[in-house]
C-alpha positions in Angstrom: 0.0 0.0 0.0 2.9 2.4 0.9 4.6 1.7 -2.5 1.4 2.4 -4.4 1.0 5.7 -2.4 4.5 6.8 -3.2 4.0 6.0 -6.9 0.7 7.9 -6.9 2.2 10.9 -5.1 5.2 11.0 -7.5 2.8 10.9 -10.5 0.8 13.8 -9.1 4.0 15.9 -8.6 5.4 15.0 -12.0 2.1 15.9 -13.6 2.0 19.3 -11.8 5.6 20.0 -13.0 4.8 19.1 -16.6 1.6 21.0 -16.8 3.2 24.1 -15.3 4.5 26.2 -18.2 5.6 29.3 -16.3 8.4 27.6 -14.4 11.9 26.3 -15.3 12.8 23.0 -13.6 16.4 21.7 -14.1 18.1 19.1 -12.0 21.7 18.2 -12.7 24.7 16.1 -11.7 28.3 17.1 -12.3 31.4 15.1 -11.9 35.1 16.1 -11.7 34.3 19.7 -10.9 36.3 21.6 -8.3 33.7 24.2 -7.4 30.8 23.9 -5.0 28.5 25.9 -7.3 27.5 26.5 -10.9 26.6 30.0 -12.2 23.2 30.6 -13.8 23.0 33.7 -15.9 19.5 34.9 -17.0 17.6 38.0 -18.1 15.7 39.2 -14.9 13.2 41.7 -16.4 13.3 41.2 -20.2 14.7 43.1 -23.2 18.2 42.3 -22.0 18.3 45.3 -19.7 19.4 43.4 -16.6 21.2 40.0 -16.6 21.5 38.4 -13.2 24.0 35.7 -12.2 22.8 33.3 -9.5 25.1 30.9 -7.7 23.5 27.5 -7.7 24.8 25.2 -5.0 26.3 21.8 -5.9 26.0 19.3 -3.0 28.6 16.8 -2.0 27.1 14.3 -4.4 27.6 16.7 -7.3 23.9 17.4 -7.6 22.2 20.8 -8.2 18.7 22.0 -9.0 17.1 25.1 -10.5 13.5 26.1 -10.0 12.7 29.5 -11.5 10.2 31.6 -13.3 9.9 30.9 -17.0 12.8 32.4 -18.9 12.4 35.7 -20.7 15.3 35.0 -23.1 18.0 32.4 -23.4 20.0 31.8 -20.2 23.3 30.1 -19.5 24.8 27.6 -17.1 28.5 28.4 -16.6 30.9 25.9 -15.1 34.0 28.0 -14.2 37.1 25.9 -14.9 40.3 26.7 -16.7 38.3 25.9 -19.8 34.8 27.1 -19.0 31.9 24.9 -20.1 28.8 27.0 -21.1 25.4 25.4 -21.7 22.7 27.5 -23.4 19.3 27.1 -21.7 16.7 28.1 -24.3 13.8 30.4 -23.3 11.5 27.8 -24.9 12.3 25.3 -22.2 9.2 24.9 -20.0 9.3 21.1 -19.2 11.5 19.4 -16.6 15.0 18.6 -17.8 18.0 16.7 -16.3 21.7 17.3 -17.1 24.5 14.8 -16.4 28.0 16.3 -17.0 31.6 15.1 -16.5 33.8 18.1 -16.8 36.7 16.0 -18.0 34.5 14.7 -20.8 32.3 17.7 -21.9 31.4 16.0 -25.2 29.6 13.2 -23.3 27.1 15.4 -21.6 23.6 13.8 -21.3 20.2 15.5 -21.3 16.9 13.9 -20.4 13.4 15.2 -20.6 10.8 15.9 -23.3 12.7 19.0 -24.5 16.2 17.5 -24.2 16.6 17.9 -27.9 16.7 21.7 -27.5 19.9 21.5 -25.4 21.3 18.7 -27.6 20.8 20.8 -30.7 22.7 23.8 -29.3 25.8 21.5 -28.9 25.3 19.8 -32.2 24.8 23.1 -34.2 28.0 24.5 -32.7 30.0 21.5 -34.0 28.2 21.8 -37.4 29.0 25.5 -37.6 32.7 24.9 -36.8 32.8 22.2 -39.4 31.3 24.2 -42.3 33.3 27.3 -41.3 36.6 25.3 -41.5 35.5 23.8 -44.8 34.6 27.3 -46.2 37.8 28.8 -44.9 39.9 26.4 -46.8 38.0 27.2 -50.0 37.8 30.9 -49.3 40.8 32.5 -47.5 38.8 35.7 -47.1 36.6 34.0 -44.6 39.4 32.7 -42.4 41.1 36.1 -42.4 38.0 37.8 -41.3 38.4 40.4 -44.1 34.9 41.9 -44.1 36.1 44.6 -46.5 36.0 42.0 -49.3 32.4 41.7 -50.8 32.9 37.9 -51.1 33.3 37.6 -47.3 29.6 38.3 -46.7 28.5 36.2 -49.7 30.1 33.3 -48.0 28.6 34.2 -44.6 25.2 34.3 -46.3 25.6 30.8 -47.5 26.8 29.6 -44.1 23.7 31.2 -42.5 21.5 29.4 -45.0 23.2 26.1 -44.3 22.7 26.6 -40.6 19.0 27.3 -41.1 18.6 24.2 -43.2 20.4 22.2 -40.5 18.0 23.6 -37.9 14.9 22.6 -39.9 16.3 19.2 -40.7 17.2 18.5 -37.1 13.6 18.9 -35.9 11.8 17.7 -39.0 10.6 14.4 -37.6 10.2 15.4 -33.9 7.0 16.3 -32.1 8.2 18.3 -29.0 6.3 20.7 -26.9 7.4 24.2 -27.8 9.2 23.1 -31.0 7.7 25.9 -33.2 8.7 28.6 -30.7 12.2 27.2 -30.3 12.8 26.9 -34.1 11.4 30.4 -34.6 13.8 31.8 -32.0 16.8 30.0 -33.3 16.1 31.0 -36.9 15.6 34.7 -35.9 18.9 34.5 -34.0 20.7 33.3 -37.1 19.1 35.9 -39.4 19.8 38.8 -37.1 23.3 37.7 -36.2 24.0 37.7 -40.0 22.6 41.2 -40.3 24.4 42.4 -37.1 27.8 41.4 -38.5 26.9 43.2 -41.7 26.6 46.3 -39.7 30.2 45.9 -38.4 31.6 47.4 -41.7 32.8 50.9 -41.1 30.8 52.5 -43.9 27.5 54.1 -42.7 26.0 53.7 -46.2 25.6 49.9 -45.6 22.1 50.7 -44.2 21.1 51.9 -47.7 21.3 48.2 -48.7 18.7 47.2 -46.1 15.4 46.3 -47.9 13.2 48.3 -45.5 15.4 51.4 -45.8 14.9 51.6 -49.5 12.0 53.1 -51.4 9.1 50.7 -51.1 8.6 50.9 -54.9 12.2 50.0 -55.5 12.5 46.4 -56.4 16.3 46.5 -56.4 18.1 43.2 -56.2 20.9 44.9 -54.3 19.3 44.7 -50.8 21.2 42.7 -48.2 20.3 39.1 -47.8 17.7 38.5 -45.0 17.0 42.3 -44.7 13.6 41.8 -46.2 12.7 39.8 -43.1 13.3 42.6 -40.6 10.3 43.3 -38.5 9.4 46.2 -36.2 6.2 45.1 -34.6 7.1 41.7 -33.0 7.5 41.9 -29.3 9.1 38.5 -29.1 12.1 39.7 -31.1 13.3 42.0 -28.3 14.4 38.9 -26.3 16.8 37.9 -29.0 20.2 39.4 -28.3 21.3 39.7 -32.0 18.1 41.5 -32.8 18.9 44.1 -30.2 22.5 44.5 -31.3 21.5 44.8 -35.0 18.8 47.4 -34.2 21.1 49.5 -32.1 23.8 49.5 -34.7 21.3 50.2 -37.5 20.0 53.2 -35.6 23.4 54.6 -34.9 24.5 54.2 -38.5 21.3 55.8 -39.7 22.0 58.8 -37.4 25.5 59.2 -38.9 24.3 58.7 -42.5 21.5 61.2 -42.2 23.5 63.8 -40.2 26.9 63.9 -42.0 27.9 67.1 -40.4 27.1 65.9 -36.9 29.6 65.4 -34.0 29.7 61.6 -34.0 31.4 61.5 -30.6 28.3 63.2 -29.1 26.0 60.9 -27.2 23.4 63.6 -27.2 23.3 63.5 -31.1 22.6 59.7 -31.0 20.0 60.2 -28.3 18.1 62.9 -30.1 18.3 61.7 -33.7 18.2 58.0 -32.7 14.8 58.4 -30.9 13.5 60.2 -34.0 14.6 57.2 -36.1 12.8 54.8 -33.8 9.6 56.8 -34.2 10.0 56.4 -38.0 10.3 52.6 -38.0 8.6 51.4 -34.8 4.9 52.4 -35.2 3.4 50.0 -32.6 3.4 51.8 -29.2 4.7 48.8 -27.3 7.6 48.0 -29.6 8.3 51.7 -29.9 8.6 52.0 -26.2 10.8 48.9 -25.9 13.2 49.9 -28.6 13.6 53.4 -27.1 14.3 51.9 -23.7 16.8 49.4 -25.2 18.5 52.1 -27.3 18.8 54.6 -24.4 20.2 51.9 -22.2 22.7 50.9 -25.0 24.0 54.5 -25.1 24.2 54.7 -21.3 26.1 51.3 -21.1 28.5 52.3 -23.9 29.2 55.7 -22.4 29.9 54.0 -19.0 32.2 51.5 -20.7 34.2 54.2 -22.5 33.9 56.8 -19.7 32.5 59.2 -22.2 31.2 62.7 -21.3 27.4 62.8 -21.6 24.6 65.2 -20.6 23.0 63.3 -17.7 20.0 65.7 -17.5 19.2 65.2 -21.2 19.2 61.4 -20.8 17.1 61.7 -17.6 14.6 63.9 -19.4 14.1 61.3 -22.2 13.7 58.6 -19.7 11.0 60.6 -17.9 9.1 61.0 -21.2 8.7 57.2 -21.3 7.2 56.9 -17.8 3.6 57.0 -19.0 4.1 53.9 -21.2 2.5 50.7 -20.2 4.7 48.4 -18.0 7.3 51.2 -17.9 8.1 50.8 -14.2 10.1 47.6 -14.2 12.2 48.7 -17.2 12.7 52.4 -16.3 14.0 51.7 -12.8 16.8 49.5 -14.2 17.7 52.1 -16.8 17.6 54.9 -14.2 20.0 52.8 -12.0 22.4 52.4 -14.9 22.2 56.2 -15.5 23.2 56.7 -11.8 26.1 54.4 -12.3 27.2 56.4 -15.3 27.0 59.6 -13.3 29.0 58.0 -10.4 31.7 56.7 -12.8 32.0 60.1 -14.5 32.4 61.7 -11.1 35.0 59.1 -10.0 37.2 59.4 -13.0 36.7 63.1 -14.0 39.6 65.4 -14.4 41.2 66.3 -11.1 39.9 63.3 -9.1 42.3 61.1 -7.2 43.5 58.1 -9.3 43.2 54.7 -7.6 46.3 53.2 -6.4 47.6 50.1 -8.3 49.9 47.2 -8.0 51.6 46.0 -11.2 54.5 43.7 -11.9 57.2 43.6 -14.5 58.5 40.4 -16.1 60.9 39.8 -13.1 58.1 40.0 -10.6 59.1 43.5 -9.3 56.0 45.3 -7.9 55.2 48.9 -8.9 52.6 51.2 -7.2 51.3 54.6 -8.1 53.3 56.1 -5.2 56.5 54.9 -7.0 56.1 57.6 -9.6 55.9 60.7 -7.5 56.5 63.9 -9.3 56.0 62.2 -12.6 53.2 62.6 -15.1 52.1 59.0 -15.9 50.7 57.9 -19.2 49.3 54.3 -19.3 48.5 52.2 -22.3 46.1 49.4 -21.2 46.2 46.6 -23.7 46.3 42.8 -24.2 47.8 40.3 -26.6 44.4 39.3 -27.9 43.1 42.9 -28.6 43.5 43.8 -32.3 42.9 47.5 -31.9 45.4 47.6 -29.0 48.1 45.9 -31.1 47.3 48.2 -34.1 48.0 51.3 -31.9 51.3 50.1 -30.5 53.4 51.8 -33.2 51.6 55.1 -32.4 52.2 54.5 -28.7 55.9 53.8 -29.4 56.2 57.0 -31.4 54.9 59.0 -28.4 57.3 57.2 -26.0 60.2 57.8 -28.3 59.3 61.5 -29.0 59.1 62.4 -25.3 61.8 60.0 -24.0 64.0 63.0 -23.0 61.3 64.5 -20.8 62.2 63.3 -17.3 58.8 64.4 -16.0 57.0 61.8 -18.1 56.6 58.1 -17.3 55.1 55.8 -19.9 53.6 52.5 -18.6 52.6 49.7 -21.0 50.1 47.7 -18.9 48.8 44.3 -20.1 45.6 42.8 -18.7 46.5 39.4 -20.2 45.3 36.6 -18.0 48.2 34.4 -19.1 51.8 35.7 -18.5 53.2 33.6 -21.3 50.7 35.2 -23.8 51.9 38.6 -22.6 55.6 37.7 -22.9 55.1 36.4 -26.5 53.1 39.5 -27.5 55.7 41.8 -26.0 58.5 40.0 -27.9 56.5 40.3 -31.2 55.0 43.8 -31.0 57.7 45.4 -28.8 55.6 48.1 -26.9 57.9 50.8 -25.4 57.9 52.2 -21.9 57.9 50.4 -18.6 56.3 47.0 -19.4 53.9 45.8 -16.7 51.1 43.3 -16.2 48.0 43.6 -14.2 48.1 40.1 -12.9 45.8 37.1 -12.9 42.2 37.8 -13.8 42.4 40.1 -16.8 39.3 42.4 -16.5 38.8 40.9 -13.0 42.3 41.9 -11.8 42.6 44.4 -9.0 44.0 47.0 -11.4 41.1 46.7 -14.0 38.5 46.8 -11.2 40.1 49.8 -9.6 40.0 51.8 -12.9 36.7 50.2 -13.9 38.2 49.0 -17.2 35.7 47.1 -19.3 37.1 47.6 -22.8 40.5 48.1 -24.2 42.6 49.9 -25.5 42.3 52.4 -22.7 44.7 55.4 -22.2 45.1 56.9 -18.8 46.9 60.1 -17.8 47.8 60.9 -14.2 49.4 64.2 -13.0 52.3 64.6 -10.6 49.9 64.8 -7.6 48.2 61.5 -8.5 45.1 63.0 -10.0 43.3 62.0 -13.3 44.3 64.1 -16.3 42.5 62.1 -18.9 40.8 58.8 -19.4 40.0 57.7 -22.9 39.9 54.8 -25.4 41.2 57.1 -28.1 44.9 57.4 -29.0 44.3 60.8 -30.5 43.0 62.0 -27.1 46.2 60.8 -25.5 48.3 62.5 -28.2 46.4 65.7 -27.6 46.8 65.7 -23.8 50.5 65.1 -24.1 51.0 67.9 -26.6 49.2 70.3 -24.3 51.3 69.4 -21.3 54.7 69.3 -23.1 
């Protein structure tokens, strides 16, 4: 009787789980993993405005469990090892799933549950993508070199995208899984908008004239970009796709530059004013208009924070307040307001004349240097890394500055790497030969004490500090550094 009762109770609980479509249930088992937790990253309010990272406990048996509200967009499980393992958790997942992972054998991961194929597909399509990319790279060197200035480069990328869409359709052709249509639609849209987003990476603003929706409706030109005829402005679901957001933000900024050729392209106020006007032109549905404006404003705030750019805080605040009457504005606007406050705090912290944070950097022999070691010196810092293309490209210009002012005893030039691997730093130094005092931030890269103290989120970054230890300039532009040095000298 007891056994029958347990079976009956389990059946009721399982039925409750499977019928509940507004929850995410994951149980997992992980072996050969040194941590006592797994990281779970997810969109907490929608539209990609706020990603949270929860620490999910792993017990002594290697088991963990996640029980959360239904996902608003794709989430990720992150196993932090020397070689991180990242599992995509699709937003279409609304049935219980189990994961069995041995960190020493990541290719043997097992998924169970009605929607297990969604997670299996993510791993399978990554292998397929790598396979066709390698095959195409052998046939077309332009692809392997990443030379997106060659028109053939994107022709090949278009064919790869089409092959990936065909692979997606074929993978699920014979399956009958709950949520399949939604999953396929999300995956397909992600492929389409990632293709278009990378098209926006070309430096020319006129690229947007090749977008089908940007052309005259009566123009049946065959020159429109592949997939641009599929771009939509009234589908709420698209805002939860990261590549859609990235494509739209880039499109809007390029439209501003194209339509305002005499504008100051370093002005965030220009993008704010003209960008919102562009959104009104394309996004006619009130809800999607609101969401795109919120996303675009937040994009500008995040970018300005990242690059420590000067912005008119009051103008941004005024535009945010205009959106307050929109439906469901509260949960979005509070997050964007918080991000604006962080921008204001960051500007205040690193504005000209504020005290520079102390730092601890090492040379190749392990000798430690602090800010206090350079008293009565004006310090110029080039923050770079071996893997950063723009950083490496600017080294010759940096070396020219160091050489030009080498006789000025009041100047101290520091070449600071945030490479996580000392050997990578050493090899890059030997190859590119940056001048000045060569130092490294230490283990952690962007998470190193130096990067955290100076809130460095992107590189290259050029920092100037006066003789009293106060900030002179903080910019990602080499020309800004050149200008500040010429004014001081």
